[in-house]
N, CA, C and O atoms as a CHARMM CRD file, in Angstrom:
* protein
*
  340
    1    1 MET  N    115.69100  19.27300  20.28000 PROA 1      0.00000
    2    1 MET  CA   115.87700  20.37800  20.27800 PROA 1      0.00000
    3    1 MET  C    116.06400  21.81900  19.33200 PROA 1      0.00000
    4    1 MET  O    116.32400  21.80300  18.12800 PROA 1      0.00000
    5    2 SER  N    115.93700  22.62900  19.87300 PROA 2      0.00000
    6    2 SER  CA   115.42400  23.44100  18.98100 PROA 2      0.00000
    7    2 SER  C    116.19300  24.51000  17.79000 PROA 2      0.00000
    8    2 SER  O    117.31300  24.92400  18.08900 PROA 2      0.00000
    9    3 ARG  N    115.86400  24.74700  17.06500 PROA 3      0.00000
   10    3 ARG  CA   116.32600  25.00000  15.50200 PROA 3      0.00000
   11    3 ARG  C    117.33200  26.13500  15.83800 PROA 3      0.00000
   12    3 ARG  O    118.45300  26.36100  15.38400 PROA 3      0.00000
   13    4 SER  N    116.27100  27.04900  17.16700 PROA 4      0.00000
   14    4 SER  CA   117.01400  28.20900  16.87600 PROA 4      0.00000
   15    4 SER  C    118.61200  28.20400  17.70000 PROA 4      0.00000
   16    4 SER  O    119.28200  29.23500  17.75000 PROA 4      0.00000
   17    5 TRP  N    119.25100  26.41700  18.54100 PROA 5      0.00000
   18    5 TRP  CA   120.22000  26.27100  19.15800 PROA 5      0.00000
   19    5 TRP  C    121.23500  26.82600  17.21500 PROA 5      0.00000
   20    5 TRP  O    120.97300  26.72700  16.01600 PROA 5      0.00000
   21    6 SER  N    122.09200  27.23500  17.86600 PROA 6      0.00000
   22    6 SER  CA   123.60600  27.10600  16.52600 PROA 6      0.00000
   23    6 SER  C    123.68600  26.44200  15.77100 PROA 6      0.00000
   24    6 SER  O    124.12300  25.40100  16.26200 PROA 6      0.00000
   25    7 GLY  N    123.45800  26.28200  14.25800 PROA 7      0.00000
   26    7 GLY  CA   123.54500  24.79700  13.80600 PROA 7      0.00000
   27    7 GLY  C    122.52900  23.91100  14.01000 PROA 7      0.00000
   28    7 GLY  O    122.61800  22.92900  13.27400 PROA 7      0.00000
   29    8 GLY  N    121.19100  23.91000  15.06900 PROA 8      0.00000
   30    8 GLY  CA   120.90700  23.24100  15.20100 PROA 8      0.00000
   31    8 GLY  C    120.77700  22.15100  15.49000 PROA 8      0.00000
   32    8 GLY  O    121.82300  21.91600  16.09500 PROA 8      0.00000
   33    9 SER  N    120.11200  21.12300  15.48700 PROA 9      0.00000
   34    9 SER  CA   120.28200  19.89600  16.00500 PROA 9      0.00000
   35    9 SER  C    120.32600  18.95900  14.67400 PROA 9      0.00000
   36    9 SER  O    119.63200  19.24300  13.69700 PROA 9      0.00000
   37   10 THR  N    121.15500  17.86200  14.69500 PROA 10     0.00000
   38   10 THR  CA   121.14600  16.98000  13.44100 PROA 10     0.00000
   39   10 THR  C    120.54600  15.42800  13.93300 PROA 10     0.00000
   40   10 THR  O    120.85300  14.97800  15.03700 PROA 10     0.00000
   41   11 ARG  N    119.71100  14.71800  13.03700 PROA 11     0.00000
   42   11 ARG  CA   119.92900  13.66400  13.59200 PROA 11     0.00000
   43   11 ARG  C    120.83300  12.59700  13.58500 PROA 11     0.00000
   44   11 ARG  O    120.56700  11.40100  13.71000 PROA 11     0.00000
   45   12 ALA  N    121.95000  13.13900  13.42500 PROA 12     0.00000
   46   12 ALA  CA   123.03500  12.70700  13.78200 PROA 12     0.00000
   47   12 ALA  C    123.77400  12.86400  14.84300 PROA 12     0.00000
   48   12 ALA  O    124.61400  12.04000  15.20300 PROA 12     0.00000
   49   13 TRP  N    123.51900  13.95400  15.43700 PROA 13     0.00000
   50   13 TRP  CA   123.87100  14.44400  16.43000 PROA 13     0.00000
   51   13 TRP  C    123.31300  13.79400  17.83100 PROA 13     0.00000
   52   13 TRP  O    123.84400  13.73900  18.94000 PROA 13     0.00000
   53   14 ARG  N    121.82800  13.24500  17.28600 PROA 14     0.00000
   54   14 ARG  CA   120.92500  13.23400  19.10400 PROA 14     0.00000
   55   14 ARG  C    121.37200  11.97000  19.09500 PROA 14     0.00000
   56   14 ARG  O    121.94900  11.52400  20.08700 PROA 14     0.00000
   57   15 ARG  N    121.08700  10.90000  17.51000 PROA 15     0.00000
   58   15 ARG  CA   121.76500   9.71000  17.66500 PROA 15     0.00000
   59   15 ARG  C    123.30200   9.97900  18.75700 PROA 15     0.00000
   60   15 ARG  O    123.23000   9.97600  19.98600 PROA 15     0.00000
   61   16 ILE  N    124.08500  10.10800  18.28700 PROA 16     0.00000
   62   16 ILE  CA   125.50200  10.50100  19.35200 PROA 16     0.00000
   63   16 ILE  C    125.30400  10.39000  21.14900 PROA 16     0.00000
   64   16 ILE  O    125.78900   9.78000  22.10200 PROA 16     0.00000
   65   17 ARG  N    124.41100  11.26700  20.89700 PROA 17     0.00000
   66   17 ARG  CA   124.14300  12.15700  22.16300 PROA 17     0.00000
   67   17 ARG  C    123.28800  10.87000  23.07800 PROA 17     0.00000
   68   17 ARG  O    123.46500  10.68600  24.28200 PROA 17     0.00000
   69   18 ALA  N    122.49200  10.18500  22.34600 PROA 18     0.00000
   70   18 ALA  CA   122.03800   9.00300  23.16200 PROA 18     0.00000
   71   18 ALA  C    122.37700   8.24900  23.22000 PROA 18     0.00000
   72   18 ALA  O    121.68100   7.40900  23.79100 PROA 18     0.00000
   73   19 ARG  N    123.72300   7.81700  22.71000 PROA 19     0.00000
   74   19 ARG  CA   124.64000   6.74700  22.87900 PROA 19     0.00000
   75   19 ARG  C    125.48600   7.02900  23.88100 PROA 19     0.00000
   76   19 ARG  O    125.73600   6.07700  24.62000 PROA 19     0.00000
   77   20 VAL  N    126.22000   8.48600  24.22900 PROA 20     0.00000
   78   20 VAL  CA   126.98200   8.73500  24.57700 PROA 20     0.00000
   79   20 VAL  C    126.30600   8.85300  26.52100 PROA 20     0.00000
   80   20 VAL  O    126.95700   8.43500  27.47900 PROA 20     0.00000
   81   21 LEU  N    124.89400   9.52600  26.62200 PROA 21     0.00000
   82   21 LEU  CA   124.05400   9.56700  27.55400 PROA 21     0.00000
   83   21 LEU  C    123.66500   8.23600  28.40900 PROA 21     0.00000
   84   21 LEU  O    123.74400   8.16000  29.63500 PROA 21     0.00000
   85   22 ALA  N    123.16400   7.04500  27.39900 PROA 22     0.00000
   86   22 ALA  CA   123.33700   5.40400  27.91800 PROA 22     0.00000
   87   22 ALA  C    124.84700   5.00600  27.82100 PROA 22     0.00000
   88   22 ALA  O    124.94000   3.80600  28.07800 PROA 22     0.00000
   89   23 ARG  N    125.79800   5.44500  27.60600 PROA 23     0.00000
   90   23 ARG  CA   126.71300   4.37600  27.36000 PROA 23     0.00000
   91   23 ARG  C    127.43300   5.12300  29.22900 PROA 23     0.00000
   92   23 ARG  O    127.98000   4.34000  30.00500 PROA 23     0.00000
   93   24 ASP  N    127.27600   6.51200  29.56400 PROA 24     0.00000
   94   24 ASP  CA   127.67400   6.94400  30.80700 PROA 24     0.00000
   95   24 ASP  C    127.04600   6.76700  31.98300 PROA 24     0.00000
   96   24 ASP  O    127.56300   6.87800  33.09400 PROA 24     0.00000
   97   25 GLY  N    125.37000   6.35300  31.61400 PROA 25     0.00000
   98   25 GLY  CA   124.24500   5.82200  32.29600 PROA 25     0.00000
   99   25 GLY  C    123.54900   7.26200  32.69100 PROA 25     0.00000
  100   25 GLY  O    123.00500   7.07500  33.77900 PROA 25     0.00000
  101   26 HSD  N    123.40700   8.18000  32.40200 PROA 26     0.00000
  102   26 HSD  CA   123.32400   9.24300  32.58500 PROA 26     0.00000
  103   26 HSD  C    123.39700   9.46000  33.87900 PROA 26     0.00000
  104   26 HSD  O    122.40100   9.52100  34.60000 PROA 26     0.00000
  105   27 ARG  N    124.51000   9.58800  34.25200 PROA 27     0.00000
  106   27 ARG  CA   124.96800  10.33400  35.48500 PROA 27     0.00000
  107   27 ARG  C    126.77000  10.99600  35.10600 PROA 27     0.00000
  108   27 ARG  O    127.83500  10.45900  34.80100 PROA 27     0.00000
  109   28 CYS  N    126.31400  12.38400  35.33800 PROA 28     0.00000
  110   28 CYS  CA   127.14400  13.49600  34.87200 PROA 28     0.00000
  111   28 CYS  C    128.54600  12.84200  35.45100 PROA 28     0.00000
  112   28 CYS  O    128.97200  12.35800  36.50000 PROA 28     0.00000
  113   29 GLN  N    128.96900  13.11100  34.19400 PROA 29     0.00000
  114   29 GLN  CA   130.87700  12.41800  34.24900 PROA 29     0.00000
  115   29 GLN  C    131.96800  13.57800  35.21400 PROA 29     0.00000
  116   29 GLN  O    132.93200  13.31900  35.93500 PROA 29     0.00000
  117   30 VAL  N    131.33500  14.88400  34.85800 PROA 30     0.00000
  118   30 VAL  CA   132.12300  16.12400  35.51000 PROA 30     0.00000
  119   30 VAL  C    132.10700  16.47400  36.96000 PROA 30     0.00000
  120   30 VAL  O    132.87000  17.20700  37.58900 PROA 30     0.00000
  121   31 GLN  N    131.09900  15.80600  37.34100 PROA 31     0.00000
  122   31 GLN  CA   130.65800  16.48300  38.93900 PROA 31     0.00000
  123   31 GLN  C    131.59300  17.46300  39.39300 PROA 31     0.00000
  124   31 GLN  O    132.57800  17.18100  40.07500 PROA 31     0.00000
  125   32 LEU  N    131.15400  19.12000  38.85200 PROA 32     0.00000
  126   32 LEU  CA   131.57100  19.82900  39.99100 PROA 32     0.00000
  127   32 LEU  C    130.89300  20.31400  41.14200 PROA 32     0.00000
  128   32 LEU  O    130.09300  19.60100  41.74700 PROA 32     0.00000
  129   33 ASP  N    131.17000  21.54000  41.50400 PROA 33     0.00000
  130   33 ASP  CA   130.32200  21.68600  42.72100 PROA 33     0.00000
  131   33 ASP  C    129.28900  22.34900  41.87300 PROA 33     0.00000
  132   33 ASP  O    129.44800  23.13200  40.93600 PROA 33     0.00000
  133   34 GLY  N    127.80000  21.69400  42.59400 PROA 34     0.00000
  134   34 GLY  CA   126.73900  22.49100  41.80900 PROA 34     0.00000
  135   34 GLY  C    125.93100  21.32700  41.31600 PROA 34     0.00000
  136   34 GLY  O    124.70600  21.29900  41.20000 PROA 34     0.00000
  137   35 CYS  N    126.79000  20.36500  41.04000 PROA 35     0.00000
  138   35 CYS  CA   126.29300  19.04900  40.20400 PROA 35     0.00000
  139   35 CYS  C    125.01200  18.39300  40.42600 PROA 35     0.00000
  140   35 CYS  O    124.68500  18.52500  41.60600 PROA 35     0.00000
  141   36 THR  N    124.25500  17.80700  39.81800 PROA 36     0.00000
  142   36 THR  CA   122.78500  17.50500  39.99400 PROA 36     0.00000
  143   36 THR  C    123.30400  16.20100  39.70000 PROA 36     0.00000
  144   36 THR  O    122.55700  15.35500  40.19000 PROA 36     0.00000
  145   37 LEU  N    124.44700  15.61000  38.99800 PROA 37     0.00000
  146   37 LEU  CA   124.13400  13.87500  38.78500 PROA 37     0.00000
  147   37 LEU  C    123.86700  13.33600  38.17300 PROA 37     0.00000
  148   37 LEU  O    124.34600  12.26700  37.79500 PROA 37     0.00000
  149   38 THR  N    122.60300  14.13600  37.70300 PROA 38     0.00000
  150   38 THR  CA   121.83900  14.12000  36.31400 PROA 38     0.00000
  151   38 THR  C    121.98800  14.15000  35.20100 PROA 38     0.00000
  152   38 THR  O    121.13900  14.82800  34.62200 PROA 38     0.00000
  153   39 ALA  N    123.11700  13.45600  34.25300 PROA 39     0.00000
  154   39 ALA  CA   123.24000  14.06200  32.97200 PROA 39     0.00000
  155   39 ALA  C    121.63900  13.96400  32.00100 PROA 39     0.00000
  156   39 ALA  O    120.72400  13.15700  31.83400 PROA 39     0.00000
  157   40 THR  N    122.06900  15.45300  31.50700 PROA 40     0.00000
  158   40 THR  CA   120.95800  15.60700  30.03700 PROA 40     0.00000
  159   40 THR  C    121.54400  16.24200  29.36000 PROA 40     0.00000
  160   40 THR  O    120.84900  17.06500  28.76400 PROA 40     0.00000
  161   41 GLU  N    123.16000  16.28200  29.01600 PROA 41     0.00000
  162   41 GLU  CA   123.83900  16.82300  27.76000 PROA 41     0.00000
  163   41 GLU  C    124.94200  16.88000  27.90000 PROA 41     0.00000
  164   41 GLU  O    125.50300  17.24800  28.93300 PROA 41     0.00000
  165   42 VAL  N    125.60100  16.43500  26.62900 PROA 42     0.00000
  166   42 VAL  CA   127.18000  16.11800  26.53100 PROA 42     0.00000
  167   42 VAL  C    127.87200  16.53100  26.30300 PROA 42     0.00000
  168   42 VAL  O    127.78600  17.18700  25.26500 PROA 42     0.00000
  169   43 HSD  N    129.24100  16.53100  27.08300 PROA 43     0.00000
  170   43 HSD  CA   130.38400  18.04300  26.86200 PROA 43     0.00000
  171   43 HSD  C    131.52100  17.54000  25.90200 PROA 43     0.00000
  172   43 HSD  O    131.90400  16.37100  25.84700 PROA 43     0.00000
  173   44 HSD  N    131.94400  18.44800  25.24900 PROA 44     0.00000
  174   44 HSD  CA   133.19400  18.40900  24.12400 PROA 44     0.00000
  175   44 HSD  C    134.27300  18.40800  25.24400 PROA 44     0.00000
  176   44 HSD  O    134.62400  19.30600  26.01000 PROA 44     0.00000
  177   45 THR  N    134.67600  17.17500  25.10800 PROA 45     0.00000
  178   45 THR  CA   135.95800  17.45700  26.41800 PROA 45     0.00000
  179   45 THR  C    137.23700  18.56700  26.03100 PROA 45     0.00000
  180   45 THR  O    137.86800  19.27400  26.81700 PROA 45     0.00000
  181   46 ARG  N    137.35800  18.47200  24.78000 PROA 46     0.00000
  182   46 ARG  CA   138.52400  19.39100  24.39200 PROA 46     0.00000
  183   46 ARG  C    138.35000  20.11400  23.09000 PROA 46     0.00000
  184   46 ARG  O    139.18800  20.46200  22.25800 PROA 46     0.00000
  185   47 GLY  N    136.42600  20.31500  23.14400 PROA 47     0.00000
  186   47 GLY  CA   136.50800  21.46800  22.57300 PROA 47     0.00000
  187   47 GLY  C    135.50100  20.72600  20.55300 PROA 47     0.00000
  188   47 GLY  O    136.02200  19.99700  19.70900 PROA 47     0.00000
  189   48 ARG  N    134.58600  21.12400  20.53900 PROA 48     0.00000
  190   48 ARG  CA   133.91000  20.73500  19.20700 PROA 48     0.00000
  191   48 ARG  C    135.06400  21.03600  18.06300 PROA 48     0.00000
  192   48 ARG  O    135.16200  20.58600  16.92100 PROA 48     0.00000
  193   49 ALA  N    135.82600  21.88100  18.72500 PROA 49     0.00000
  194   49 ALA  CA   135.99800  22.18500  17.13200 PROA 49     0.00000
  195   49 ALA  C    137.13400  21.93900  16.59700 PROA 49     0.00000
  196   49 ALA  O    137.51700  22.11500  15.44100 PROA 49     0.00000
  197   50 ILE  N    137.84400  21.37200  17.82500 PROA 50     0.00000
  198   50 ILE  CA   139.25000  20.05300  17.59500 PROA 50     0.00000
  199   50 ILE  C    138.64800  18.73900  17.60300 PROA 50     0.00000
  200   50 ILE  O    139.19100  18.40200  16.55000 PROA 50     0.00000
  201   51 THR  N    138.02900  17.80100  17.89700 PROA 51     0.00000
  202   51 THR  CA   137.40900  16.67700  17.61500 PROA 51     0.00000
  203   51 THR  C    136.54700  16.56100  17.55800 PROA 51     0.00000
  204   51 THR  O    136.16700  15.55300  18.15400 PROA 51     0.00000
  205   52 GLY  N    135.58900  17.27400  16.94900 PROA 52     0.00000
  206   52 GLY  CA   134.46600  17.38800  16.06300 PROA 52     0.00000
  207   52 GLY  C    133.16100  16.45800  17.13100 PROA 52     0.00000
  208   52 GLY  O    132.98600  16.69700  18.32600 PROA 52     0.00000
  209   53 ASP  N    132.56200  15.64500  16.50500 PROA 53     0.00000
  210   53 ASP  CA   131.71400  14.73000  17.76200 PROA 53     0.00000
  211   53 ASP  C    132.16500  13.64700  17.94400 PROA 53     0.00000
  212   53 ASP  O    131.40200  12.78800  18.38700 PROA 53     0.00000
  213   54 ASP  N    133.53900  13.31300  17.67200 PROA 54     0.00000
  214   54 ASP  CA   133.95100  12.19200  17.94800 PROA 54     0.00000
  215   54 ASP  C    133.87800  11.60200  19.60700 PROA 54     0.00000
  216   54 ASP  O    134.44300  12.03100  20.61300 PROA 54     0.00000
  217   55 GLU  N    132.90600  10.40500  19.41500 PROA 55     0.00000
  218   55 GLU  CA   132.40200  10.29200  20.99400 PROA 55     0.00000
  219   55 GLU  C    133.55300   9.63700  22.01700 PROA 55     0.00000
  220   55 GLU  O    133.25400   9.47600  23.20100 PROA 55     0.00000
  221   56 ARG  N    134.82900   9.27700  21.54400 PROA 56     0.00000
  222   56 ARG  CA   135.98600   9.48200  23.14100 PROA 56     0.00000
  223   56 ARG  C    135.80200  10.19300  23.20400 PROA 56     0.00000
  224   56 ARG  O    135.29400   9.95400  24.30000 PROA 56     0.00000
  225   57 TYR  N    135.56900  11.67500  23.04100 PROA 57     0.00000
  226   57 TYR  CA   136.04700  12.92800  23.59000 PROA 57     0.00000
  227   57 TYR  C    134.37700  13.50400  24.01800 PROA 57     0.00000
  228   57 TYR  O    133.93600  14.65300  23.98800 PROA 57     0.00000
  229   58 LEU  N    134.02600  12.83600  24.22000 PROA 58     0.00000
  230   58 LEU  CA   132.44700  13.10900  24.52800 PROA 58     0.00000
  231   58 LEU  C    131.78600  12.45200  26.02000 PROA 58     0.00000
  232   58 LEU  O    131.74100  11.25000  26.27900 PROA 58     0.00000
  233   59 VAL  N    131.44000  13.24200  26.64900 PROA 59     0.00000
  234   59 VAL  CA   130.88700  12.78600  28.19300 PROA 59     0.00000
  235   59 VAL  C    129.50800  13.00400  28.36300 PROA 59     0.00000
  236   59 VAL  O    128.80500  13.70900  27.63900 PROA 59     0.00000
  237   60 ALA  N    129.14600  12.35300  29.37400 PROA 60     0.00000
  238   60 ALA  CA   127.38600  13.02700  29.70300 PROA 60     0.00000
  239   60 ALA  C    127.55300  13.51900  31.08300 PROA 60     0.00000
  240   60 ALA  O    127.97200  13.20400  32.19600 PROA 60     0.00000
  241   61 SER  N    126.83500  14.73600  30.20700 PROA 61     0.00000
  242   61 SER  CA   127.10000  16.27000  31.48800 PROA 61     0.00000
  243   61 SER  C    125.84000  16.17300  32.34400 PROA 61     0.00000
  244   61 SER  O    124.89000  15.43300  32.08800 PROA 61     0.00000
  245   62 CYS  N    125.92500  16.93000  33.30000 PROA 62     0.00000
  246   62 CYS  CA   124.60700  17.79000  33.85600 PROA 62     0.00000
  247   62 CYS  C    124.56300  19.08800  33.05100 PROA 62     0.00000
  248   62 CYS  O    125.38700  19.34300  32.17300 PROA 62     0.00000
  249   63 LYS  N    123.68300  19.79100  33.35400 PROA 63     0.00000
  250   63 LYS  CA   123.27100  21.23300  32.93300 PROA 63     0.00000
  251   63 LYS  C    124.55900  22.09000  33.72300 PROA 63     0.00000
  252   63 LYS  O    125.39400  22.65000  33.01400 PROA 63     0.00000
  253   64 PRO  N    124.65200  22.14800  35.03300 PROA 64     0.00000
  254   64 PRO  CA   125.42000  23.23100  35.91900 PROA 64     0.00000
  255   64 PRO  C    126.83600  22.64900  35.19400 PROA 64     0.00000
  256   64 PRO  O    127.75600  23.25500  34.64400 PROA 64     0.00000
  257   65 CYS  N    126.67000  21.60000  35.37000 PROA 65     0.00000
  258   65 CYS  CA   128.66500  20.90700  34.93000 PROA 65     0.00000
  259   65 CYS  C    128.37600  21.48000  33.56800 PROA 65     0.00000
  260   65 CYS  O    129.16000  22.42600  33.64000 PROA 65     0.00000
  261   66 ASN  N    128.01900  21.55700  32.79900 PROA 66     0.00000
  262   66 ASN  CA   128.55900  21.97100  31.31700 PROA 66     0.00000
  263   66 ASN  C    128.40800  23.39600  31.47500 PROA 66     0.00000
  264   66 ASN  O    129.34700  24.09100  31.08700 PROA 66     0.00000
  265   67 LEU  N    127.74400  23.76500  31.80300 PROA 67     0.00000
  266   67 LEU  CA   127.62600  25.42700  31.97500 PROA 67     0.00000
  267   67 LEU  C    128.92100  25.91500  32.41600 PROA 67     0.00000
  268   67 LEU  O    129.30600  26.95800  31.88800 PROA 67     0.00000
  269   68 LYS  N    129.82700  25.24500  33.46600 PROA 68     0.00000
  270   68 LYS  CA   130.49400  25.77300  34.24500 PROA 68     0.00000
  271   68 LYS  C    131.97100  25.89500  33.41300 PROA 68     0.00000
  272   68 LYS  O    132.91500  26.66500  33.59200 PROA 68     0.00000
  273   69 ILE  N    131.78700  24.92400  32.53400 PROA 69     0.00000
  274   69 ILE  CA   132.94800  23.85200  31.59700 PROA 69     0.00000
  275   69 ILE  C    133.20500  25.22700  31.06200 PROA 69     0.00000
  276   69 ILE  O    133.97900  26.14900  31.32200 PROA 69     0.00000
  277   70 GLY  N    131.75600  24.87100  29.77700 PROA 70     0.00000
  278   70 GLY  CA   132.26000  26.32500  28.77800 PROA 70     0.00000
  279   70 GLY  C    132.85000  25.26800  27.83600 PROA 70     0.00000
  280   70 GLY  O    132.68800  24.06200  28.02000 PROA 70     0.00000
  281   71 ASP  N    133.65400  25.87100  26.65700 PROA 71     0.00000
  282   71 ASP  CA   133.89700  25.30100  25.29100 PROA 71     0.00000
  283   71 ASP  C    135.96500  25.09400  25.65000 PROA 71     0.00000
  284   71 ASP  O    136.80100  25.97000  25.42800 PROA 71     0.00000
  285   72 PRO  N    136.16500  24.06500  26.07200 PROA 72     0.00000
  286   72 PRO  CA   137.68200  23.99900  26.32800 PROA 72     0.00000
  287   72 PRO  C    138.52600  24.90600  25.53800 PROA 72     0.00000
  288   72 PRO  O    139.39000  25.70400  25.90100 PROA 72     0.00000
  289   73 SER  N    138.09400  24.61100  24.42000 PROA 73     0.00000
  290   73 SER  CA   139.19700  25.15800  23.44000 PROA 73     0.00000
  291   73 SER  C    139.13700  26.41400  23.81100 PROA 73     0.00000
  292   73 SER  O    140.26800  26.90100  23.80500 PROA 73     0.00000
  293   74 LYS  N    138.51800  26.98100  24.05500 PROA 74     0.00000
  294   74 LYS  CA   138.22800  28.54200  23.92400 PROA 74     0.00000
  295   74 LYS  C    139.08900  29.25300  25.56200 PROA 74     0.00000
  296   74 LYS  O    138.95300  30.45100  25.81100 PROA 74     0.00000
  297   75 ARG  N    139.52200  28.77100  26.06200 PROA 75     0.00000
  298   75 ARG  CA   140.08800  28.68200  26.80700 PROA 75     0.00000
  299   75 ARG  C    140.63900  30.40100  27.21300 PROA 75     0.00000
  300   75 ARG  O    140.69500  30.89000  26.08500 PROA 75     0.00000
  301   76 ASP  N    141.02700  31.44100  28.12900 PROA 76     0.00000
  302   76 ASP  CA   141.61600  32.11000  28.07500 PROA 76     0.00000
  303   76 ASP  C    143.83500  32.22600  27.65300 PROA 76     0.00000
  304   76 ASP  O    144.78700  31.80000  28.30700 PROA 76     0.00000
  305   77 PRO  N    143.79200  32.74000  26.75500 PROA 77     0.00000
  306   77 PRO  CA   145.41700  32.62200  26.95500 PROA 77     0.00000
  307   77 PRO  C    146.45000  32.62400  27.73500 PROA 77     0.00000
  308   77 PRO  O    146.09700  33.67700  28.26600 PROA 77     0.00000
  309   78 SER  N    147.54900  32.34300  28.35100 PROA 78     0.00000
  310   78 SER  CA   148.13200  32.52300  29.31000 PROA 78     0.00000
  311   78 SER  C    148.86900  33.73000  29.03800 PROA 78     0.00000
  312   78 SER  O    149.34600  34.11200  27.96900 PROA 78     0.00000
  313   79 PRO  N    148.88900  34.36900  30.38100 PROA 79     0.00000
  314   79 PRO  CA   149.48700  35.84300  30.41200 PROA 79     0.00000
  315   79 PRO  C    151.13900  35.65200  29.36200 PROA 79     0.00000
  316   79 PRO  O    151.89600  34.72100  29.08700 PROA 79     0.00000
  317   80 THR  N    151.08200  36.69600  29.14300 PROA 80     0.00000
  318   80 THR  CA   152.22900  36.89800  27.83100 PROA 80     0.00000
  319   80 THR  C    153.12300  37.96100  29.16700 PROA 80     0.00000
  320   80 THR  O    152.46400  38.44400  30.08700 PROA 80     0.00000
  321   81 PRO  N    154.61000  38.18100  29.06000 PROA 81     0.00000
  322   81 PRO  CA   155.45000  38.81600  29.70600 PROA 81     0.00000
  323   81 PRO  C    155.58800  40.25600  28.71200 PROA 81     0.00000
  324   81 PRO  O    155.97500  40.17900  27.54600 PROA 81     0.00000
  325   82 HSD  N    155.23300  41.48000  29.32500 PROA 82     0.00000
  326   82 HSD  CA   155.31900  42.59300  28.69700 PROA 82     0.00000
  327   82 HSD  C    156.50700  43.52100  29.07600 PROA 82     0.00000
  328   82 HSD  O    156.39200  43.90100  30.24200 PROA 82     0.00000
  329   83 SER  N    157.38200  43.90400  28.58000 PROA 83     0.00000
  330   83 SER  CA   158.13600  45.50200  29.18300 PROA 83     0.00000
  331   83 SER  C    157.77200  46.50100  30.00300 PROA 83     0.00000
  332   83 SER  O    156.57400  46.76500  30.09500 PROA 83     0.00000
  333   84 SER  N    158.63400  47.16100  30.67000 PROA 84     0.00000
  334   84 SER  CA   157.91900  48.19800  31.19100 PROA 84     0.00000
  335   84 SER  C    157.76000  49.42000  30.00300 PROA 84     0.00000
  336   84 SER  O    158.49600  49.52300  29.02100 PROA 84     0.00000
  337   85 TRP  N    156.77500  50.19200  30.29300 PROA 85     0.00000
  338   85 TRP  CA   156.61200  51.63600  29.17200 PROA 85     0.00000
  339   85 TRP  C    157.42300  52.14900  29.19800 PROA 85     0.00000
  340   85 TRP  O    157.53200  53.16800  28.51600 PROA 85     0.00000
């Protein structure tokens, strides 16, 4: 992975990524519309800021699915009621 990616790719991350892809048989575990079924990326199911690189919270994902999901820890907040002006 390119060093231009935020934080770069560490040797530890490359090992974790390889283990997760192998564990999931290089098949996308997300399978949203437009899925290619071939996993080339690893998705943090609860957001990296919350779980770090704990393999229990990582799944193999194809690029289209990973892009659609984005970072689950950065979801829009639920709407809050406002009184009338």
